[in-house]
Backbone atoms as SQL, in Angstrom:
CREATE TABLE atoms (id INTEGER PRIMARY KEY, chain TEXT, resi INTEGER, resn TEXT, atom TEXT, x REAL, y REAL, z REAL);
INSERT INTO atoms VALUES
  (1, 'A', 1, 'MET', 'N', 39.406, 42.278, -47.335),
  (2, 'A', 1, 'MET', 'CA', 37.832, 42.999, -48.019),
  (3, 'A', 1, 'MET', 'C', 37.062, 42.786, -47.228),
  (4, 'A', 2, 'ALA', 'N', 36.911, 41.825, -48.049),
  (5, 'A', 2, 'ALA', 'CA', 35.183, 40.865, -47.795),
  (6, 'A', 2, 'ALA', 'C', 34.743, 40.975, -46.466),
  (7, 'A', 3, 'THR', 'N', 35.143, 40.755, -45.222),
  (8, 'A', 3, 'THR', 'CA', 35.137, 41.306, -44.150),
  (9, 'A', 3, 'THR', 'C', 34.791, 42.893, -43.685),
  (10, 'A', 4, 'GLN', 'N', 35.139, 43.761, -44.804),
  (11, 'A', 4, 'GLN', 'CA', 34.992, 45.058, -44.797),
  (12, 'A', 4, 'GLN', 'C', 33.922, 45.611, -45.403),
  (13, 'A', 5, 'ASN', 'N', 33.975, 44.272, -46.363),
  (14, 'A', 5, 'ASN', 'CA', 32.248, 44.281, -47.110),
  (15, 'A', 5, 'ASN', 'C', 31.509, 43.723, -46.013),
  (16, 'A', 6, 'LYS', 'N', 31.432, 42.924, -45.486),
  (17, 'A', 6, 'LYS', 'CA', 30.461, 42.917, -44.831),
  (18, 'A', 6, 'LYS', 'C', 29.659, 43.640, -43.769),
  (19, 'A', 7, 'GLU', 'N', 30.726, 44.158, -42.655),
  (20, 'A', 7, 'GLU', 'CA', 30.398, 45.579, -41.898),
  (21, 'A', 7, 'GLU', 'C', 29.637, 46.420, -42.951),
  (22, 'A', 8, 'GLN', 'N', 31.233, 46.971, -43.066),
  (23, 'A', 8, 'GLN', 'CA', 30.532, 48.547, -44.370),
  (24, 'A', 8, 'GLN', 'C', 28.846, 47.520, -44.942),
  (25, 'A', 9, 'SER', 'N', 28.145, 46.255, -45.080),
  (26, 'A', 9, 'SER', 'CA', 26.969, 47.159, -45.836),
  (27, 'A', 9, 'SER', 'C', 25.929, 46.649, -43.930),
  (28, 'A', 10, 'LEU', 'N', 26.205, 45.990, -43.420),
  (29, 'A', 10, 'LEU', 'CA', 25.839, 46.442, -42.059),
  (30, 'A', 10, 'LEU', 'C', 25.074, 47.744, -41.071),
  (31, 'A', 11, 'LYS', 'N', 26.351, 48.441, -41.720),
  (32, 'A', 11, 'LYS', 'CA', 26.298, 50.067, -40.901),
  (33, 'A', 11, 'LYS', 'C', 25.284, 50.247, -41.346),
  (34, 'A', 12, 'ASN', 'N', 25.510, 49.986, -43.031),
  (35, 'A', 12, 'ASN', 'CA', 23.859, 50.372, -43.512),
  (36, 'A', 12, 'ASN', 'C', 22.487, 49.800, -43.942),
  (37, 'A', 13, 'GLU', 'N', 22.466, 49.156, -43.083),
  (38, 'A', 13, 'GLU', 'CA', 20.986, 47.798, -43.403),
  (39, 'A', 13, 'GLU', 'C', 20.181, 48.807, -42.721),
  (40, 'A', 14, 'VAL', 'N', 19.131, 48.553, -43.126),
  (41, 'A', 14, 'VAL', 'CA', 18.226, 49.252, -42.188),
  (42, 'A', 14, 'VAL', 'C', 16.870, 48.469, -42.412),
  (43, 'A', 15, 'LEU', 'N', 16.262, 48.700, -41.756),
  (44, 'A', 15, 'LEU', 'CA', 15.702, 48.239, -40.500),
  (45, 'A', 15, 'LEU', 'C', 14.415, 48.713, -40.422),
  (46, 'A', 16, 'THR', 'N', 13.637, 47.648, -40.142),
  (47, 'A', 16, 'THR', 'CA', 12.004, 47.894, -39.695),
  (48, 'A', 16, 'THR', 'C', 11.345, 48.166, -38.604),
  (49, 'A', 17, 'VAL', 'N', 10.217, 49.183, -39.056),
  (50, 'A', 17, 'VAL', 'CA', 9.851, 48.938, -36.595),
  (51, 'A', 17, 'VAL', 'C', 9.487, 47.457, -36.334),
  (52, 'A', 18, 'LYS', 'N', 9.653, 46.333, -36.873),
  (53, 'A', 18, 'LYS', 'CA', 8.775, 45.393, -36.674),
  (54, 'A', 18, 'LYS', 'C', 10.002, 44.135, -36.016),
  (55, 'A', 19, 'GLU', 'N', 11.195, 44.784, -36.974),
  (56, 'A', 19, 'GLU', 'CA', 12.259, 44.400, -36.153),
  (57, 'A', 19, 'GLU', 'C', 12.694, 45.148, -34.837),
  (58, 'A', 20, 'VAL', 'N', 13.117, 46.358, -34.965),
  (59, 'A', 20, 'VAL', 'CA', 13.329, 47.304, -34.221),
  (60, 'A', 20, 'VAL', 'C', 12.849, 46.889, -33.108),
  (61, 'A', 21, 'ALA', 'N', 11.164, 46.797, -32.975),
  (62, 'A', 21, 'ALA', 'CA', 10.759, 46.909, -32.200),
  (63, 'A', 21, 'ALA', 'C', 10.679, 45.080, -31.167),
  (64, 'A', 22, 'ASN', 'N', 11.732, 44.043, -32.271),
  (65, 'A', 22, 'ASN', 'CA', 11.189, 42.849, -31.547),
  (66, 'A', 22, 'ASN', 'C', 12.179, 42.796, -31.309),
  (67, 'A', 23, 'TYR', 'N', 13.530, 43.785, -31.312),
  (68, 'A', 23, 'TYR', 'CA', 15.747, 43.136, -31.501),
  (69, 'A', 23, 'TYR', 'C', 14.998, 44.330, -29.185),
  (70, 'A', 24, 'LEU', 'N', 14.939, 45.441, -29.374),
  (71, 'A', 24, 'LEU', 'CA', 14.999, 46.244, -28.362),
  (72, 'A', 24, 'LEU', 'C', 13.585, 45.924, -27.170),
  (73, 'A', 25, 'ARG', 'N', 12.456, 44.265, -27.413),
  (74, 'A', 25, 'ARG', 'CA', 11.756, 43.936, -26.509),
  (75, 'A', 25, 'ARG', 'C', 10.609, 45.279, -25.993),
  (76, 'A', 26, 'VAL', 'N', 9.666, 45.711, -27.412),
  (77, 'A', 26, 'VAL', 'CA', 9.180, 46.922, -26.505),
  (78, 'A', 26, 'VAL', 'C', 7.569, 47.168, -28.144),
  (79, 'A', 27, 'SER', 'N', 7.220, 47.836, -27.989),
  (80, 'A', 27, 'SER', 'CA', 5.656, 47.459, -29.056),
  (81, 'A', 27, 'SER', 'C', 6.071, 48.296, -30.399),
  (82, 'A', 28, 'ARG', 'N', 5.059, 48.232, -30.740),
  (83, 'A', 28, 'ARG', 'CA', 5.720, 48.298, -32.722),
  (84, 'A', 28, 'ARG', 'C', 4.910, 49.554, -32.303),
  (85, 'A', 29, 'VAL', 'N', 4.197, 50.469, -32.041),
  (86, 'A', 29, 'VAL', 'CA', 3.423, 51.677, -31.613),
  (87, 'A', 29, 'VAL', 'C', 4.829, 52.341, -30.025),
  (88, 'A', 30, 'THR', 'N', 5.354, 51.813, -29.426),
  (89, 'A', 30, 'THR', 'CA', 7.241, 52.569, -29.512),
  (90, 'A', 30, 'THR', 'C', 7.650, 52.864, -29.353),
  (91, 'A', 31, 'ILE', 'N', 7.699, 51.956, -31.375),
  (92, 'A', 31, 'ILE', 'CA', 8.614, 52.382, -32.222),
  (93, 'A', 31, 'ILE', 'C', 8.991, 53.453, -33.080),
  (94, 'A', 32, 'TRP', 'N', 7.169, 53.464, -33.536),
  (95, 'A', 32, 'TRP', 'CA', 6.539, 54.217, -34.656),
  (96, 'A', 32, 'TRP', 'C', 7.140, 55.865, -33.618),
  (97, 'A', 33, 'ARG', 'N', 6.070, 56.196, -31.737),
  (98, 'A', 33, 'ARG', 'CA', 6.489, 57.458, -31.281),
  (99, 'A', 33, 'ARG', 'C', 8.090, 57.365, -30.944),
  (100, 'A', 34, 'TRP', 'N', 8.538, 57.177, -31.122),
  (101, 'A', 34, 'TRP', 'CA', 10.564, 57.176, -30.434),
  (102, 'A', 34, 'TRP', 'C', 10.465, 57.453, -32.416),
  (103, 'A', 35, 'CYS', 'N', 10.155, 57.124, -33.084),
  (104, 'A', 35, 'CYS', 'CA', 10.600, 58.052, -34.014),
  (105, 'A', 35, 'CYS', 'C', 10.101, 59.236, -34.731),
  (106, 'A', 36, 'LYS', 'N', 8.966, 58.828, -34.291),
  (107, 'A', 36, 'LYS', 'CA', 8.228, 60.827, -35.169),
  (108, 'A', 36, 'LYS', 'C', 9.086, 62.002, -33.716),
  (109, 'A', 37, 'GLN', 'N', 9.022, 61.518, -32.851),
  (110, 'A', 37, 'GLN', 'CA', 10.157, 61.942, -31.405),
  (111, 'A', 37, 'GLN', 'C', 10.767, 62.205, -31.662),
  (112, 'A', 38, 'GLY', 'N', 11.512, 61.276, -32.507),
  (113, 'A', 38, 'GLY', 'CA', 13.814, 61.960, -33.000),
  (114, 'A', 38, 'GLY', 'C', 13.702, 61.684, -32.092),
  (115, 'A', 39, 'VAL', 'N', 13.933, 60.731, -31.314),
  (116, 'A', 39, 'VAL', 'CA', 14.649, 59.209, -30.147),
  (117, 'A', 39, 'VAL', 'C', 15.177, 58.984, -30.979),
  (118, 'A', 40, 'ILE', 'N', 14.158, 58.603, -32.791),
  (119, 'A', 40, 'ILE', 'CA', 15.740, 57.505, -32.383),
  (120, 'A', 40, 'ILE', 'C', 15.482, 58.122, -33.876),
  (121, 'A', 41, 'PRO', 'N', 16.563, 58.309, -35.165),
  (122, 'A', 41, 'PRO', 'CA', 16.886, 58.768, -36.378),
  (123, 'A', 41, 'PRO', 'C', 16.183, 57.703, -37.322),
  (124, 'A', 42, 'ALA', 'N', 15.006, 58.475, -38.437),
  (125, 'A', 42, 'ALA', 'CA', 14.129, 57.156, -38.904),
  (126, 'A', 42, 'ALA', 'C', 13.882, 58.397, -40.169),
  (127, 'A', 43, 'SER', 'N', 13.866, 57.127, -41.783),
  (128, 'A', 43, 'SER', 'CA', 12.906, 58.052, -42.433),
  (129, 'A', 43, 'SER', 'C', 12.142, 57.421, -42.785),
  (130, 'A', 44, 'GLN', 'N', 10.726, 58.614, -43.451),
  (131, 'A', 44, 'GLN', 'CA', 9.286, 58.012, -43.351),
  (132, 'A', 44, 'GLN', 'C', 9.350, 57.595, -44.736),
  (133, 'A', 45, 'VAL', 'N', 9.011, 56.442, -45.694),
  (134, 'A', 45, 'VAL', 'CA', 8.903, 55.831, -46.841),
  (135, 'A', 45, 'VAL', 'C', 7.575, 55.916, -46.569),
  (136, 'A', 46, 'GLY', 'N', 6.301, 56.323, -47.608),
  (137, 'A', 46, 'GLY', 'CA', 5.074, 56.522, -47.558),
  (138, 'A', 46, 'GLY', 'C', 4.448, 56.568, -45.910),
  (139, 'A', 47, 'ARG', 'N', 4.353, 55.702, -46.054),
  (140, 'A', 47, 'ARG', 'CA', 3.826, 54.959, -44.358),
  (141, 'A', 47, 'ARG', 'C', 5.074, 54.161, -43.371),
  (142, 'A', 48, 'SER', 'N', 5.754, 54.295, -44.400),
  (143, 'A', 48, 'SER', 'CA', 6.765, 52.932, -43.382),
  (144, 'A', 48, 'SER', 'C', 7.340, 53.476, -42.910),
  (145, 'A', 49, 'TRP', 'N', 8.146, 53.091, -41.419),
  (146, 'A', 49, 'TRP', 'CA', 9.098, 54.188, -41.298),
  (147, 'A', 49, 'TRP', 'C', 10.918, 52.953, -41.817),
  (148, 'A', 50, 'ARG', 'N', 11.778, 53.237, -41.543),
  (149, 'A', 50, 'ARG', 'CA', 13.135, 52.252, -42.048),
  (150, 'A', 50, 'ARG', 'C', 14.158, 53.915, -40.812),
  (151, 'A', 51, 'ILE', 'N', 14.862, 52.824, -40.485),
  (152, 'A', 51, 'ILE', 'CA', 15.568, 52.842, -39.540),
  (153, 'A', 51, 'ILE', 'C', 17.335, 52.644, -39.684),
  (154, 'A', 52, 'ARG', 'N', 18.548, 53.523, -39.116),
  (155, 'A', 52, 'ARG', 'CA', 19.178, 52.627, -40.160),
  (156, 'A', 52, 'ARG', 'C', 20.128, 51.947, -39.033),
  (157, 'A', 53, 'ARG', 'N', 20.474, 50.347, -39.161),
  (158, 'A', 53, 'ARG', 'CA', 21.338, 50.159, -38.524),
  (159, 'A', 53, 'ARG', 'C', 22.131, 49.912, -36.790),
  (160, 'A', 54, 'ASP', 'N', 22.981, 51.510, -38.208),
  (161, 'A', 54, 'ASP', 'CA', 24.304, 51.995, -37.247),
  (162, 'A', 54, 'ASP', 'C', 23.867, 52.918, -36.402),
  (163, 'A', 55, 'ASP', 'N', 22.825, 54.315, -37.035),
  (164, 'A', 55, 'ASP', 'CA', 22.075, 55.123, -36.163),
  (165, 'A', 55, 'ASP', 'C', 21.015, 54.043, -35.371),
  (166, 'A', 56, 'LEU', 'N', 20.695, 52.743, -35.865),
  (167, 'A', 56, 'LEU', 'CA', 20.202, 52.429, -33.647),
  (168, 'A', 56, 'LEU', 'C', 21.001, 52.020, -32.899),
  (169, 'A', 57, 'VAL', 'N', 22.499, 50.966, -33.012),
  (170, 'A', 57, 'VAL', 'CA', 23.256, 51.014, -32.462),
  (171, 'A', 57, 'VAL', 'C', 23.913, 52.660, -31.947),
  (172, 'A', 58, 'GLN', 'N', 24.188, 54.042, -32.538),
  (173, 'A', 58, 'GLN', 'CA', 23.742, 54.597, -31.596),
  (174, 'A', 58, 'GLN', 'C', 23.500, 55.505, -30.275),
  (175, 'A', 59, 'VAL', 'N', 22.258, 55.517, -30.639),
  (176, 'A', 59, 'VAL', 'CA', 20.871, 56.024, -29.823),
  (177, 'A', 59, 'VAL', 'C', 21.691, 54.374, -28.212),
  (178, 'A', 60, 'LEU', 'N', 21.947, 53.408, -29.003),
  (179, 'A', 60, 'LEU', 'CA', 21.481, 52.853, -27.803),
  (180, 'A', 60, 'LEU', 'C', 23.126, 53.069, -26.797),
  (181, 'A', 61, 'ASP', 'N', 23.911, 52.516, -27.600),
  (182, 'A', 61, 'ASP', 'CA', 25.394, 53.700, -26.835),
  (183, 'A', 61, 'ASP', 'C', 25.510, 55.352, -26.232),
  (184, 'A', 62, 'ASP', 'N', 24.386, 55.680, -26.868),
  (185, 'A', 62, 'ASP', 'CA', 24.580, 56.853, -26.391),
  (186, 'A', 62, 'ASP', 'C', 23.378, 56.401, -25.420),
  (187, 'A', 63, 'SER', 'N', 22.676, 56.466, -24.636),
  (188, 'A', 63, 'SER', 'CA', 21.517, 55.913, -23.424),
  (189, 'A', 63, 'SER', 'C', 22.234, 55.527, -22.379),
  (190, 'A', 64, 'ARG', 'N', 23.115, 54.052, -22.824),
  (191, 'A', 64, 'ARG', 'CA', 24.377, 54.109, -21.819),
  (192, 'A', 64, 'ARG', 'C', 24.735, 54.481, -20.976),
  (193, 'A', 65, 'ILE', 'N', 25.324, 55.421, -22.110),
  (194, 'A', 65, 'ILE', 'CA', 26.276, 56.079, -21.362),
  (195, 'A', 65, 'ILE', 'C', 25.401, 56.975, -20.222),
  (196, 'A', 66, 'GLU', 'N', 23.757, 57.647, -20.878),
  (197, 'A', 66, 'GLU', 'CA', 24.004, 58.143, -19.766),
  (198, 'A', 66, 'GLU', 'C', 23.043, 57.706, -18.286),
  (199, 'A', 67, 'THR', 'N', 22.902, 56.338, -19.002),
  (200, 'A', 67, 'THR', 'CA', 22.129, 55.728, -17.911),
  (201, 'A', 67, 'THR', 'C', 23.685, 56.266, -16.514),
  (202, 'A', 68, 'MET', 'N', 24.753, 55.061, -16.822),
  (203, 'A', 68, 'MET', 'CA', 25.917, 54.468, -16.580),
  (204, 'A', 68, 'MET', 'C', 26.080, 56.671, -15.617),
  (205, 'A', 69, 'ASP', 'N', 25.453, 57.430, -15.658),
  (206, 'A', 69, 'ASP', 'CA', 26.076, 58.246, -16.301),
  (207, 'A', 69, 'ASP', 'C', 25.318, 59.092, -14.561),
  (208, 'A', 70, 'LEU', 'N', 23.878, 57.768, -13.964),
  (209, 'A', 70, 'LEU', 'CA', 23.153, 57.879, -13.103),
  (210, 'A', 70, 'LEU', 'C', 23.406, 57.682, -12.540),
  (211, 'A', 71, 'VAL', 'N', 23.896, 56.407, -12.615),
  (212, 'A', 71, 'VAL', 'CA', 24.971, 55.413, -11.152),
  (213, 'A', 71, 'VAL', 'C', 25.598, 56.782, -10.118);
């Protein structure tokens, strides 16, 4: 049960633009642009953007499938 709660907690975890940029090794400006363009589902809280970890994982999985189709 504790493992299930931890998995659910990670799914609901909210990341900052800086955290996502560091993880993907791109600039914060790139992440802001992707959020504004809808490439990464995100919520704007005041001037800050927040990205759910689960949404980021889904975007990365989808892009991997599209990349594999090109090969």
